[in-house]
Backbone bond lengths (Angstrom), bond angles and torsions (degrees), N, CA, C in turn:
res aa  C-N    CA-C-N  psi(-1)  N-CA   C-N-CA  omega(-1)  CA-C   N-CA-C  phi
1 M - - - 1.449 - - 1.531 109.63 -
2 D 1.324 116.48 124.68 1.473 120.94 179.63 1.523 110.31 -87.89
3 I 1.313 115.76 134.85 1.450 122.27 175.01 1.528 108.18 -85.79
4 D 1.332 118.28 134.71 1.450 121.47 177.23 1.536 108.57 -74.16
5 L 1.341 115.38 112.21 1.462 121.45 -178.54 1.517 111.95 -105.21
6 T 1.319 117.55 11.20 1.454 122.23 -175.12 1.523 111.67 -67.60
7 E 1.333 114.48 134.66 1.458 121.58 172.38 1.523 107.20 -100.59
8 H 1.321 118.13 132.98 1.456 123.05 -176.22 1.522 111.59 -105.86
9 C 1.337 116.80 131.07 1.449 122.86 -178.93 1.536 110.15 -70.34
10 I 1.321 115.29 128.26 1.455 122.03 175.81 1.541 108.70 -97.57
11 S 1.354 116.07 -43.38 1.445 121.47 176.83 1.508 108.62 -154.39
12 S 1.354 114.99 158.02 1.452 120.39 -176.01 1.505 108.96 -142.74
13 E 1.343 116.20 140.50 1.455 120.95 174.43 1.517 110.44 -139.62
14 T 1.303 116.46 146.79 1.458 121.92 174.49 1.512 106.75 -90.27
15 I 1.345 116.69 121.24 1.464 119.26 -177.02 1.530 111.69 -102.44
16 A 1.335 117.67 -12.99 1.471 121.57 173.39 1.508 107.37 -156.98
17 S 1.334 115.30 141.97 1.438 120.37 -178.68 1.526 108.75 -135.22
18 G 1.315 115.57 129.15 1.460 120.88 179.61 1.513 111.08 -125.35
19 G 1.308 116.04 -169.51 1.458 120.97 -179.58 1.512 113.31 -68.90
20 M 1.314 118.22 -34.19 1.460 121.49 -179.02 1.526 112.06 -120.78
21 L 1.321 117.41 -33.31 1.454 122.06 -173.32 1.523 111.35 -113.72
22 N 1.312 115.68 150.27 1.475 122.45 170.64 1.506 107.32 -128.96
23 V 1.314 115.89 147.55 1.461 120.77 174.65 1.519 107.31 -111.82
24 K 1.327 115.46 128.63 1.458 121.16 -178.16 1.524 110.40 -117.93
25 R 1.336 115.33 154.81 1.449 122.15 173.53 1.529 106.52 -129.77
26 D 1.321 115.38 117.72 1.463 121.28 -179.17 1.530 110.08 -114.02
27 Q 1.321 115.49 142.56 1.458 121.10 168.31 1.529 104.85 -94.36
28 V 1.320 116.92 131.17 1.472 121.52 -175.07 1.525 111.38 -127.65
29 R 1.326 113.66 152.13 1.451 120.29 171.18 1.516 107.14 -98.71
30 L 1.332 115.80 124.69 1.450 122.76 -178.09 1.520 110.47 -80.39
31 P 1.309 118.67 162.83 1.470 121.50 178.56 1.531 113.44 -57.53
32 N 1.352 116.69 -27.93 1.468 119.24 -179.51 1.528 112.87 -86.43
33 G 1.378 115.77 4.63 1.462 120.41 177.34 1.520 114.25 94.78
34 H 1.309 118.43 -16.47 1.460 121.11 178.41 1.536 109.73 -73.24
35 T 1.329 116.94 168.17 1.446 120.92 175.89 1.517 109.45 -112.76
36 S 1.339 115.61 156.03 1.452 121.23 177.91 1.521 107.66 -152.97
37 Q 1.329 115.75 180.00 1.449 122.83 -179.27 1.527 109.17 -120.49
38 R 1.328 116.14 141.56 1.454 122.57 176.95 1.519 109.12 -127.89
39 E 1.325 118.56 125.98 1.442 123.16 173.15 1.532 107.23 -110.90
40 Y 1.349 114.92 136.41 1.456 118.09 -176.55 1.520 110.26 -157.04
41 V 1.316 114.50 160.56 1.457 123.00 -179.95 1.530 107.85 -101.57
42 T 1.341 116.13 131.74 1.464 119.38 172.05 1.516 108.34 -96.11
43 H 1.305 116.43 139.71 1.476 124.57 -173.30 1.522 107.84 -137.66
44 P 1.328 119.06 142.12 1.464 121.32 -177.79 1.524 114.84 -71.57
45 G 1.308 118.39 -10.22 1.464 121.59 -176.76 1.526 109.32 98.29
46 A 1.318 115.12 165.18 1.456 120.74 -176.63 1.524 111.06 -150.46
47 V 1.321 114.78 170.13 1.452 122.06 175.82 1.518 108.05 -130.46
48 V 1.331 117.24 136.80 1.453 122.73 172.58 1.521 107.47 -117.65
49 V 1.348 115.35 139.89 1.465 121.24 -174.69 1.531 109.58 -119.51
50 V 1.338 115.48 134.65 1.480 122.09 172.60 1.524 106.28 -103.40
51 P 1.345 117.46 94.01 1.467 119.80 -177.98 1.537 110.05 -86.51
52 I 1.333 116.39 123.35 1.470 122.70 -177.16 1.530 108.30 -112.04
53 L 1.315 116.07 122.02 1.472 122.56 177.09 1.528 109.64 -76.76
54 P 1.334 117.85 162.18 1.472 120.21 178.85 1.543 113.30 -56.42
55 N 1.356 117.08 -28.79 1.481 119.22 178.22 1.538 112.47 -80.73
56 G 1.334 116.91 2.20 1.460 120.74 178.92 1.524 114.40 91.69
57 N 1.317 116.82 -7.28 1.469 119.62 179.63 1.531 110.76 -73.98
58 V 1.327 113.94 157.03 1.457 122.25 -179.90 1.517 109.08 -105.14
59 I 1.310 117.22 138.63 1.465 121.60 174.19 1.527 107.95 -85.31
60 L 1.318 115.91 124.75 1.454 122.97 -178.70 1.538 109.92 -125.99
61 E 1.341 115.04 169.56 1.461 121.35 178.51 1.522 109.21 -132.13
62 R 1.306 114.77 147.09 1.473 120.25 167.17 1.518 104.55 -109.05
63 Q 1.357 115.55 128.26 1.451 119.89 -174.33 1.536 110.11 -147.30
64 F 1.330 115.68 138.10 1.460 121.04 176.78 1.518 107.70 -77.37
65 R 1.335 116.36 132.39 1.464 122.05 177.76 1.517 107.62 -115.86
66 Y 1.336 114.33 112.89 1.460 121.25 -171.80 1.528 114.85 -60.23
67 P 1.331 120.77 -41.56 1.488 118.34 -176.56 1.536 112.60 -58.27
68 L 1.323 117.54 -29.73 1.465 120.98 -179.94 1.527 112.71 -108.34
69 H 1.317 117.58 0.64 1.469 123.80 178.70 1.528 111.07 48.28
70 Q 1.328 114.82 53.18 1.444 120.77 -172.78 1.518 109.76 -152.78
71 V 1.345 116.74 150.26 1.464 122.25 174.08 1.517 107.54 -87.85
72 F 1.321 116.93 133.67 1.463 122.67 178.98 1.510 110.61 -120.52
73 V 1.319 116.36 150.09 1.453 123.04 169.91 1.544 106.39 -93.66
74 E 1.323 114.74 124.53 1.468 120.28 -174.16 1.520 110.90 -140.49
75 L 1.320 114.75 165.06 1.457 122.25 167.59 1.532 107.61 -85.75
76 P 1.318 117.72 158.22 1.470 119.91 173.66 1.534 110.31 -59.79
77 A 1.317 116.26 137.65 1.467 121.18 -177.77 1.518 109.65 -163.77
78 G 1.318 114.44 161.94 1.439 118.41 176.01 1.507 111.86 -175.85
79 K 1.341 114.53 169.03 1.456 120.31 -175.08 1.521 111.55 -79.03
80 I 1.303 113.95 153.20 1.472 122.47 177.59 1.533 108.04 -80.91
81 D 1.306 115.96 124.22 1.462 120.23 176.04 1.530 109.42 -74.62
82 A 1.320 117.12 153.07 1.468 122.34 -178.91 1.523 110.73 -52.99
83 G 1.334 116.35 125.57 1.463 122.39 177.52 1.523 114.37 76.86
84 E 1.310 118.85 2.57 1.465 121.94 -176.28 1.533 110.07 -84.36
85 D 1.319 116.16 138.19 1.464 122.35 173.84 1.531 109.11 -65.09
86 I 1.309 116.98 142.01 1.473 122.75 -175.37 1.545 110.76 -60.38
87 L 1.324 117.69 -45.54 1.460 120.39 179.55 1.537 110.67 -63.74
88 V 1.307 117.70 -38.97 1.478 121.96 178.06 1.531 108.62 -61.51
89 T 1.316 118.47 -39.61 1.469 121.17 176.50 1.514 109.97 -57.70
90 G 1.325 117.37 -48.99 1.463 121.04 179.94 1.512 111.86 -60.39
91 Q 1.303 117.02 -44.42 1.471 121.24 179.70 1.521 110.24 -63.36
92 R 1.318 116.38 -44.38 1.474 121.80 -179.69 1.530 110.90 -62.46
93 E 1.326 116.33 -48.50 1.465 120.45 -178.05 1.519 112.18 -63.81
94 L 1.327 117.48 -41.50 1.468 120.66 178.61 1.528 110.05 -59.14
95 L 1.324 116.80 -47.75 1.470 121.61 179.81 1.521 111.19 -66.16
96 E 1.326 117.03 -48.15 1.469 119.95 -177.48 1.521 111.91 -59.00
97 E 1.324 116.96 -46.75 1.461 120.63 -172.01 1.504 113.48 -83.70
98 T 1.333 118.26 -36.42 1.457 120.34 -172.24 1.511 114.41 -113.82
99 G 1.322 118.37 -21.61 1.465 121.73 -173.79 1.526 112.59 87.96
100 Y 1.292 117.83 -4.52 1.477 120.97 -179.56 1.534 110.73 -91.68
101 S 1.332 113.47 147.30 1.461 120.44 168.72 1.526 106.21 -124.41
102 A 1.326 116.20 159.57 1.474 120.47 -176.66 1.511 109.27 -133.28
103 S 1.339 116.91 146.64 1.458 120.38 177.98 1.531 111.72 -103.64
104 N 1.327 117.35 -5.19 1.469 121.48 -178.75 1.532 108.58 -126.91
105 W 1.334 116.36 112.66 1.466 122.06 -178.12 1.525 110.19 -121.00
106 I 1.324 115.71 129.12 1.465 122.10 179.83 1.522 108.89 -124.25
107 K 1.327 115.74 123.41 1.487 120.13 177.67 1.531 107.51 -75.10
108 L 1.330 116.16 122.23 1.457 122.12 -179.22 1.521 113.65 -93.18
109 G 1.322 116.83 -23.95 1.469 120.05 -178.15 1.505 109.88 142.32
110 L 1.332 115.30 -159.01 1.459 120.25 179.23 1.518 109.09 -145.80
111 Q 1.328 113.49 164.00 1.466 119.88 179.83 1.526 108.74 -142.96
112 Y 1.312 114.67 150.34 1.468 122.73 174.57 1.521 106.57 -113.53
113 P 1.341 117.84 100.62 1.467 119.24 -170.11 1.533 116.55 -74.56
114 C 1.323 118.40 -21.33 1.477 120.05 -172.29 1.515 111.17 -139.72
115 I 1.326 119.20 58.13 1.461 122.13 -169.62 1.517 114.41 -63.51
116 G 1.303 118.42 -16.85 1.472 120.71 179.58 1.511 114.24 -81.68
117 Y 1.371 116.84 -18.95 1.466 117.69 -175.80 1.528 113.83 -147.80
118 S 1.319 119.11 12.53 1.455 120.22 178.81 1.524 110.55 -153.53
119 N 1.332 115.32 152.85 1.478 120.38 175.98 1.526 110.71 -97.08
120 E 1.321 118.54 12.20 1.463 121.96 -176.90 1.539 111.03 -59.71
121 V 1.339 115.50 136.71 1.442 122.67 171.55 1.528 106.80 -123.86
122 I 1.327 116.93 138.88 1.457 122.04 178.25 1.535 107.38 -120.01
123 H 1.333 115.82 120.23 1.450 122.73 177.04 1.513 108.69 -88.45
124 M 1.333 116.77 139.26 1.473 121.35 -175.86 1.522 110.87 -114.33
125 Y 1.326 116.29 132.48 1.457 123.05 177.91 1.524 111.18 -128.07
126 L 1.321 115.78 147.12 1.442 124.02 167.90 1.517 106.74 -100.30
127 A 1.323 117.53 129.41 1.480 121.90 -178.81 1.514 107.46 -118.54
128 R 1.346 115.00 125.60 1.477 119.94 179.18 1.537 109.51 -130.57
129 D 1.337 114.65 176.67 1.465 121.39 -175.87 1.531 108.36 55.42
130 L 1.333 114.18 59.90 1.463 122.25 -175.86 1.522 112.13 -81.21
131 T 1.314 115.18 146.11 1.461 122.78 172.80 1.523 107.22 -124.67
132 A 1.360 115.27 128.97 1.455 120.29 -178.61 1.533 110.20 -78.40
133 G 1.327 113.80 147.47 1.462 120.65 177.04 1.512 108.23 -156.93
134 A 1.319 116.26 -160.96 1.463 121.02 -179.61 1.525 109.24 -98.11
135 H 1.335 115.88 134.84 1.447 120.51 177.85 1.527 110.16 -64.92
136 Q 1.329 115.42 159.45 1.482 121.04 179.73 1.525 108.94 -133.11
137 R 1.332 115.11 50.44 1.466 121.46 -176.42 1.524 112.20 -63.19
138 D 1.339 113.86 149.25 1.459 119.99 171.65 1.528 109.20 -66.08
139 A 1.318 116.45 158.40 1.477 121.64 -177.95 1.525 112.16 -60.31
140 D 1.326 117.91 -25.69 1.468 120.08 -178.61 1.544 113.01 -98.40
141 E 1.324 117.77 15.66 1.461 121.57 178.49 1.523 110.16 -109.06
142 S 1.330 115.56 126.05 1.470 122.24 174.63 1.518 107.09 -129.49
143 M 1.324 115.75 127.44 1.457 119.32 178.38 1.517 110.55 -158.26
144 E 1.308 114.47 161.47 1.451 122.00 173.57 1.522 106.93 -109.98
145 V 1.329 118.08 125.10 1.452 123.50 179.65 1.526 107.34 -101.54
146 F 1.343 115.86 134.36 1.468 120.48 179.77 1.508 109.16 -150.07
147 E 1.319 116.44 168.44 1.469 120.96 177.36 1.512 109.98 -118.13
148 L 1.335 113.74 151.95 1.442 121.09 -175.91 1.530 108.17 -149.68
149 S 1.302 117.11 146.57 1.484 119.55 177.61 1.532 109.29 -64.19
150 F 1.333 114.92 151.72 1.463 118.79 178.85 1.521 110.01 -59.46
151 A 1.307 117.57 -41.26 1.468 120.88 179.58 1.523 111.15 -60.42
152 D 1.339 116.90 -41.05 1.469 119.26 178.56 1.531 111.38 -67.50
153 C 1.324 117.11 -34.61 1.482 119.90 175.09 1.540 110.23 -58.93
154 M 1.328 115.71 -45.70 1.458 119.93 -178.16 1.538 110.34 -66.92
155 K 1.327 117.51 -36.05 1.463 120.43 175.97 1.520 111.20 -64.49
156 M 1.358 116.27 -39.10 1.468 120.24 179.94 1.529 111.66 -66.40
157 I 1.330 117.12 -28.36 1.462 120.39 174.17 1.534 108.38 -67.35
158 Q 1.318 115.80 -46.19 1.474 120.18 -176.90 1.526 111.92 -67.03
159 T 1.326 118.16 -32.49 1.465 120.43 -178.17 1.521 112.09 -89.38
160 G 1.334 117.79 -1.56 1.450 120.72 -179.73 1.510 115.86 81.21
161 E 1.339 117.31 13.62 1.463 120.85 176.11 1.516 112.08 -81.57
162 I 1.325 117.00 -26.53 1.467 122.89 169.62 1.516 105.60 -110.33
163 T 1.345 116.14 115.73 1.469 120.60 -177.69 1.520 111.73 -125.16
164 D 1.334 118.40 -2.88 1.449 121.82 179.87 1.539 108.80 -71.82
165 A 1.332 115.61 122.54 1.466 121.18 -172.97 1.537 112.50 -60.78
166 K 1.326 118.70 -45.63 1.472 119.79 -177.14 1.517 110.34 -62.32
167 T 1.338 116.95 -35.84 1.458 121.85 -179.72 1.533 109.81 -69.93
168 I 1.322 117.67 -44.57 1.467 120.63 -179.33 1.518 110.12 -62.30
169 I 1.314 117.19 -48.32 1.481 120.87 -177.64 1.512 110.41 -63.88
170 A 1.338 117.78 -44.94 1.464 120.08 -179.97 1.525 111.78 -63.53
171 L 1.316 117.79 -39.00 1.472 119.81 177.04 1.533 111.53 -64.37
172 F 1.318 116.90 -39.96 1.479 118.99 177.47 1.526 111.46 -65.29
173 F 1.327 117.13 -41.35 1.462 120.67 176.56 1.527 110.33 -62.12
174 A 1.331 116.35 -44.86 1.468 120.85 179.55 1.519 111.45 -62.60
175 E 1.327 116.28 -43.44 1.458 120.60 179.33 1.533 110.45 -58.76
176 K 1.310 117.03 -45.51 1.475 121.43 178.58 1.526 110.80 -61.86
177 Y 1.323 116.30 -45.62 1.467 120.08 -179.86 1.553 109.92 -61.76
178 L 1.312 117.06 -46.79 1.468 120.95 -177.09 1.528 111.01 -64.55
179 L 1.323 118.27 -37.84 1.458 120.57 177.46 1.535 112.21 -66.49
180 Q 1.325 116.56 -37.12 1.461 121.12 -179.84 1.532 112.14 -75.82
181 H 1.332 117.89 -24.03 1.460 121.12 -174.81 1.546 110.41 -121.57
182 A 1.311 115.83 38.02 1.461 119.80 -174.55 1.515 111.92 -63.30
């Protein structure tokens, strides 16, 4: 027997609004009848891509992330534009950031990276049969694109050189898929 754990919104207000993110504060009725407050970030969603070259290497990026004032190793990824198809987002981001396009796309799943304070969902794709081209980065994007063996990617997770959650999860999903469909 499942217990109803649903919290019901009584009122909602936007307490901060930005170009991509909004912060909301809701008053909710708890399953036990009491009331409480929930603050959370709304996010349009994103796509992360695991691009695999014919030699089996993965295309990665090194990118400075301002909130943590640190350079991270990541997979290509980006936010879903309003009304944009999820696969189109992945294709667009791969081309924009790396210059690569792919003719073979496999949906690996999705992840919710911050369930305690955000509604963000990240869709994961494996991209194969890559063709190199010129990147089309936005003026405010700076990154280094490089390739690494899948085994080295997994080692970098273990040694703490790759710490970005979306990248770690997507690589694990890709590894499982590739092992099952070798």
